[in-house]
GUZA-290737 format. One record per residue: residue number from 1; residue in one letter; x negated, y, z of N, C-alpha, C, CB in turn. Coordinates in steps of 0.02 Angstrom, whole numbers. Atoms other than C-alpha are relative to their C-alpha. Last residue first. Glycine has a CB too. Example, Ala and Ser with C-alpha at 12.3 -4.5 7.8 and 13.67 -1.06 7.14 Angstrom:
# residues 2
[site 2 S [42 -59 -3] [-684 -53 357] [39 55 37] [-20 23 -71]];
[site 1 A [-45 -59 0] [-615 -225 390] [-45 60 0] [50 1 62]];
END
This chain:
# residues 139
[site 139 G [-39 -6 -67] [-1311 3317 -3819] [23 -66 21] [63 48 -5]];
[site 138 S [31 -51 -54] [-1364 3297 -3997] [44 -8 59] [-2 83 -25]];
[site 137 H [43 42 -45] [-1312 3142 -4109] [-39 42 56] [-54 -39 -44]];
[site 136 A [-34 53 -23] [-1166 3216 -4206] [-33 -45 63] [12 -41 -59]];
[site 135 A [-55 -29 -44] [-1252 3376 -4231] [43 -51 30] [45 45 -40]];
[site 134 L [29 -18 -60] [-1405 3286 -4297] [54 28 53] [-53 50 -16]];
[site 133 Y [27 45 -40] [-1310 3191 -4428] [-20 21 75] [-53 -22 -35]];
[site 132 L [-65 34 -25] [-1211 3337 -4484] [-16 -55 50] [41 -33 -61]];
[site 131 L [-18 -38 -46] [-1384 3433 -4502] [67 -30 32] [5 66 -28]];
[site 130 V [51 3 -55] [-1458 3289 -4589] [30 46 51] [-77 23 -23]];
[site 129 A [-8 61 -34] [-1308 3281 -4717] [-41 -5 73] [-25 -55 -50]];
[site 128 T [-68 11 -37] [-1317 3465 -4734] [10 -65 16] [60 21 -39]];
[site 127 V [12 -44 -64] [-1509 3463 -4776] [69 -6 37] [-22 86 -19]];
[site 126 R [46 37 -50] [-1485 3317 -4902] [-2 43 66] [-79 -10 -31]];
[site 125 Q [-38 70 -35] [-1333 3396 -4983] [-45 -35 42] [26 -58 -55]];
[site 124 D [48 44 9] [-1421 3579 -5009] [25 -73 37] [-67 34 29]];
[site 123 L [36 30 -58] [-1265 3676 -5024] [-56 -49 -19] [50 -36 44]];
[site 122 T [25 -55 -41] [-1210 3802 -5157] [-44 -30 62] [64 45 26]];
[site 121 P [63 -16 31] [-1173 3667 -5289] [-44 44 50] [14 38 -70]];
[site 120 D [17 -74 -19] [-1026 3615 -5183] [-75 7 -19] [13 19 83]];
[site 119 S [-30 -56 38] [-938 3464 -5255] [-18 68 7] [61 0 10]];
[site 118 T [21 8 65] [-1039 3313 -5194] [20 54 -48] [24 -60 -22]];
[site 117 L [44 -53 16] [-1042 3356 -5012] [-18 -8 -72] [-60 1 44]];
[site 116 G [-27 -48 37] [-889 3268 -4949] [-43 52 -25] [47 26 35]];
[site 115 F [3 -66 -42] [-972 3183 -4811] [33 49 -41] [-74 25 18]];
[site 114 K [-32 16 -65] [-929 3005 -4873] [11 72 30] [-48 -50 49]];
[site 113 A [-71 12 24] [-985 3060 -5053] [44 -4 65] [6 -70 -45]];
[site 112 F [-28 -61 22] [-1154 3123 -4986] [73 -1 -18] [-36 23 -53]];
[site 111 I [-3 -36 -56] [-1174 2963 -4887] [25 70 -17] [-65 0 32]];
[site 110 S [-48 29 -44] [-1147 2857 -5038] [16 46 52] [-23 -63 29]];
[site 109 N [-55 -27 40] [-1263 2963 -5139] [60 -21 31] [0 -22 -72]];
[site 108 I [-2 -77 -9] [-1389 2932 -5004] [56 22 -35] [-62 40 -25]];
[site 107 H [-23 -18 -79] [-1365 2747 -4995] [12 78 5] [-64 -22 59]];
[site 106 K [-76 20 -3] [-1378 2735 -5189] [27 17 70] [12 -81 -16]];
[site 105 E [-38 -58 40] [-1540 2836 -5187] [69 -20 4] [-22 11 -80]];
[site 104 V [4 -61 -33] [-1611 2714 -5054] [42 60 -32] [-71 17 2]];
[site 103 A [-55 12 -57] [-1557 2564 -5155] [3 60 48] [-18 -67 45]];
[site 102 R [-71 -8 34] [-1650 2647 -5303] [47 -24 47] [10 -39 -70]];
[site 101 Q [-22 -65 -7] [-1808 2672 -5184] [66 6 -39] [-53 50 -25]];
[site 100 S [25 -31 57] [-1807 2488 -5153] [20 74 8] [27 -33 -67]];
[site 99 L [-41 -9 53] [-1778 2436 -4975] [-37 21 -67] [48 50 21]];
[site 98 S [10 43 53] [-1889 2376 -4842] [57 -5 -58] [-10 -64 30]];
[site 97 L [-72 56 -8] [-1809 2490 -4717] [-12 -57 -44] [81 35 -28]];
[site 96 R [-22 10 -67] [-1980 2585 -4680] [56 -49 10] [19 62 27]];
[site 95 Q [55 42 -30] [-2045 2574 -4860] [20 -32 63] [-60 41 14]];
[site 94 A [10 62 36] [-1890 2635 -4938] [-41 -49 28] [-24 13 -60]];
[site 93 V [-61 39 -30] [-1870 2772 -4812] [5 -69 -37] [72 44 -8]];
[site 92 V [23 22 -67] [-2055 2830 -4856] [66 -44 22] [-20 68 54]];
[site 91 R [47 42 3] [-2010 2828 -5045] [-20 -23 67] [-48 25 -35]];
[site 90 N [-31 69 22] [-1846 2914 -5018] [-58 -45 -7] [44 3 -73]];
[site 89 S [-18 -3 73] [-1945 3051 -4924] [33 -66 -13] [-65 13 -51]];
[site 88 G [27 45 54] [-1938 3036 -4734] [21 11 -64] [13 -65 11]];
[site 87 G [46 -40 49] [-1917 3193 -4620] [-26 -44 -63] [-68 28 41]];
[site 86 G [71 -5 -19] [-1851 3112 -4468] [-48 20 -46] [-20 -58 22]];
[site 85 A [3 -51 -61] [-1673 3162 -4518] [-70 2 33] [55 -20 59]];
[site 84 I [11 -68 39] [-1710 3060 -4691] [-14 50 60] [72 25 -48]];
[site 83 E [73 -5 25] [-1751 2903 -4575] [-10 74 -36] [-16 -65 -56]];
[site 82 A [42 -8 -62] [-1585 2931 -4475] [-72 12 -22] [5 -64 47]];
[site 81 L [-9 -73 -23] [-1486 2955 -4639] [-41 14 64] [77 16 16]];
[site 80 V [27 -42 53] [-1554 2781 -4705] [-7 76 15] [43 -9 -57]];
[site 79 Q [70 12 -8] [-1521 2699 -4541] [-34 39 -47] [-18 -69 -6]];
[site 78 R [26 -33 -62] [-1341 2771 -4538] [-72 -7 13] [34 -25 58]];
[site 77 E [-1 -71 15] [-1319 2718 -4715] [-27 43 57] [69 22 -17]];
[site 76 R [62 -19 40] [-1374 2541 -4664] [1 82 -19] [0 -48 -72]];
[site 75 A [54 5 -39] [-1245 2537 -4522] [-62 12 -40] [-1 -63 33]];
[site 74 T [17 65 -19] [-1109 2586 -4635] [-60 16 47] [-17 -50 -63]];
[site 73 L [57 34 41] [-1055 2775 -4632] [-13 -70 21] [-67 38 7]];
[site 72 R [-21 22 69] [-877 2832 -4583] [-57 -46 -31] [13 67 -48]];
[site 71 G [-25 68 -14] [-941 2852 -4400] [26 -33 -62] [54 2 53]];
[site 70 V [51 48 0] [-1050 2993 -4464] [17 -76 16] [-47 24 46]];
[site 69 L [30 9 68] [-897 3090 -4525] [-60 -47 9] [-22 71 -33]];
[site 68 E [-45 37 42] [-801 3060 -4359] [-28 -23 -70] [59 43 -10]];
[site 67 D [-7 68 -33] [-943 3115 -4249] [37 -45 -49] [40 2 71]];
[site 66 E [74 19 17] [-966 3272 -4350] [-2 -76 14] [-58 42 47]];
[site 65 R [-5 13 79] [-765 3294 -4339] [-75 -26 -20] [23 76 -46]];
[site 64 R [-41 60 9] [-777 3271 -4147] [-3 -11 -71] [73 6 26]];
[site 63 R [38 58 -12] [-921 3396 -4139] [37 -62 -13] [-23 -1 66]];
[site 62 S [57 5 46] [-814 3525 -4226] [-43 -63 19] [-43 68 2]];
[site 61 L [-35 21 52] [-669 3499 -4108] [-54 -17 -64] [54 56 -15]];
[site 60 L [-21 72 -18] [-775 3517 -3956] [22 -38 -69] [68 1 57]];
[site 59 T [55 40 -7] [-846 3677 -4034] [8 -72 11] [-34 24 48]];
[site 58 E [18 4 74] [-681 3749 -4082] [-62 -43 -3] [-13 72 -34]];
[site 57 V [-46 48 34] [-612 3718 -3904] [-29 -17 -72] [75 31 -6]];
[site 56 I [17 73 -25] [-767 3793 -3827] [49 -49 -35] [8 -9 86]];
[site 55 V [65 20 37] [-743 3946 -3940] [-21 -73 28] [-64 57 14]];
[site 54 P [-11 29 64] [-564 3956 -3890] [-60 -18 -28] [35 42 -44]];
[site 53 D [14 -50 45] [-610 3973 -3701] [6 -31 -75] [-70 30 16]];
[site 52 L [60 15 32] [-527 3833 -3602] [-9 61 -59] [4 -80 -30]];
[site 51 V [16 -57 38] [-398 3866 -3470] [-64 -18 -38] [-7 63 44]];
[site 50 S [65 -5 19] [-316 3724 -3374] [-6 64 -53] [-22 -71 -29]];
[site 49 G [0 -7 65] [-154 3705 -3263] [-75 6 -30] [42 57 -13]];
[site 48 G [6 75 15] [-145 3641 -3085] [-5 2 -89] [78 -49 37]];
[site 47 G [-68 26 2] [-71 3808 -3017] [-9 -64 -38] [54 50 -33]];
[site 46 A [-23 10 -71] [-246 3861 -2955] [63 -33 -7] [8 67 41]];
[site 45 V [34 49 -28] [-305 3849 -3137] [25 -27 61] [-59 20 9]];
[site 44 V [-17 75 36] [-169 3952 -3204] [-38 -62 22] [-15 2 -77]];
[site 43 H [-76 19 -23] [-190 4086 -3064] [22 -67 -36] [57 63 -22]];
[site 42 V [19 26 -72] [-392 4085 -3089] [76 -26 17] [-35 66 60]];
[site 41 A [28 64 4] [-361 4118 -3278] [-5 -43 75] [-71 12 -33]];
[site 40 S [-49 39 25] [-252 4263 -3242] [-22 -75 -10] [23 31 -62]];
[site 39 L [-50 8 -55] [-381 4334 -3125] [71 -42 -26] [19 78 28]];
[site 38 L [24 54 -43] [-505 4314 -3259] [40 -16 58] [-63 15 23]];
[site 37 Q [8 62 31] [-411 4404 -3385] [-28 -52 46] [-43 7 -58]];
[site 36 D [-57 25 -4] [-365 4543 -3260] [5 -74 -43] [46 54 -21]];
[site 35 V [-17 21 -56] [-539 4579 -3231] [64 -32 9] [-6 46 36]];
[site 34 H [-35 -30 -58] [-556 4634 -3401] [3 -46 68] [73 17 -24]];
[site 33 A [18 -72 14] [-683 4594 -3553] [40 33 61] [25 28 -82]];
[site 32 I [-34 -36 -60] [-703 4419 -3505] [-12 63 -3] [-20 -21 66]];
[site 31 H [-77 -14 20] [-750 4347 -3679] [41 22 54] [37 -61 -28]];
[site 30 E [-2 -60 56] [-946 4372 -3652] [79 10 -12] [-45 -23 -80]];
[site 29 E [12 -65 -34] [-934 4261 -3490] [22 58 -41] [-72 9 18]];
[site 28 L [69 -33 20] [-878 4110 -3592] [12 77 31] [-16 -1 -95]];
[site 27 L [-4 -68 30] [-740 4020 -3500] [-63 24 -14] [34 48 40]];
[site 26 Y [74 -18 26] [-726 3845 -3447] [19 56 -28] [-42 -50 -53]];
[site 25 G [15 -44 54] [-569 3800 -3336] [-79 9 -25] [28 66 23]];
[site 24 R [73 -16 16] [-510 3665 -3225] [6 50 -56] [-45 -66 -23]];
[site 23 G [30 -45 -48] [-349 3625 -3121] [-70 18 -16] [2 -30 67]];
[site 22 A [-40 -37 -44] [-291 3481 -3226] [-40 38 47] [44 -42 35]];
[site 21 S [-6 -75 16] [-408 3442 -3370] [35 52 57] [45 5 -67]];
[site 20 G [-65 -29 25] [-457 3269 -3317] [-4 77 -11] [57 -15 50]];
[site 19 G [-45 28 -47] [-611 3188 -3224] [71 22 -12] [-22 18 69]];
[site 18 D [14 78 -5] [-731 3205 -3371] [61 -28 46] [-81 -19 38]];
[site 17 L [-60 22 14] [-670 3396 -3403] [6 -80 7] [16 25 -66]];
[site 16 L [-50 -25 -39] [-822 3473 -3324] [70 -38 -1] [7 67 -19]];
[site 15 G [24 21 -76] [-945 3349 -3401] [52 34 44] [-84 28 23]];
[site 14 T [-28 67 -8] [-851 3383 -3569] [-15 -34 76] [-32 -44 -58]];
[site 13 A [-81 5 3] [-864 3568 -3556] [21 -73 12] [32 25 -75]];
[site 12 Y [-27 -41 -62] [-1051 3566 -3508] [71 -11 7] [-12 78 -5]];
[site 11 A [9 40 -64] [-1092 3442 -3639] [15 31 62] [-66 -21 7]];
[site 10 P [-45 64 -4] [-1004 3539 -3777] [-20 -48 71] [-12 -49 -76]];
[site 9 E [43 69 6] [-1110 3689 -3735] [41 -50 4] [-53 -12 53]];
[site 8 A [-53 31 31] [-1029 3872 -3784] [-39 -81 -3] [22 42 -80]];
[site 7 Y [17 37 53] [-1168 3961 -3673] [69 -47 -14] [-70 -41 18]];
[site 6 H [31 -44 60] [-1157 4110 -3565] [0 -47 -63] [-82 28 17]];
[site 5 S [57 14 30] [-1045 4016 -3436] [-26 56 -56] [12 -65 -29]];
[site 4 L [17 -56 47] [-911 4036 -3323] [-70 -10 -22] [8 71 32]];
[site 3 A [63 -7 17] [-840 3870 -3254] [-9 65 -39] [-22 -58 -35]];
[site 2 I [12 -27 63] [-682 3871 -3172] [-70 14 -4] [41 59 -13]];
[site 1 M [68 -15 17] [-632 3743 -3035] [-2 38 -66] [-41 -63 -3]];
END
């Protein structure tokens, strides 16, 4: 089975590959420039192989990296980050989690350090941390 899609959607790819990768393919229509490419993929899949568009592979690997980053956080750090992702200021997060604002700041600094966000002044650390969290929890 080969899925041709307009979307590099990790949920579609993992759904297709849940039963294994043998005899399966996931290709993006935009990357099929010639019929020969599609025929080649059909032959590989028909022979029991698998064919995945490189963009799909990159998307899946990126998702795994995001999951691993969030997995490094303590339960409390994940709670703090979830509250921030919901739009909470440090004061609001502190109130919701029954913490001091200073404790929230310490958790946030720890999150930034675990995500490797401390050395790049061109990034908004808070926004980047939230985006990583949301990417790991989407789909």
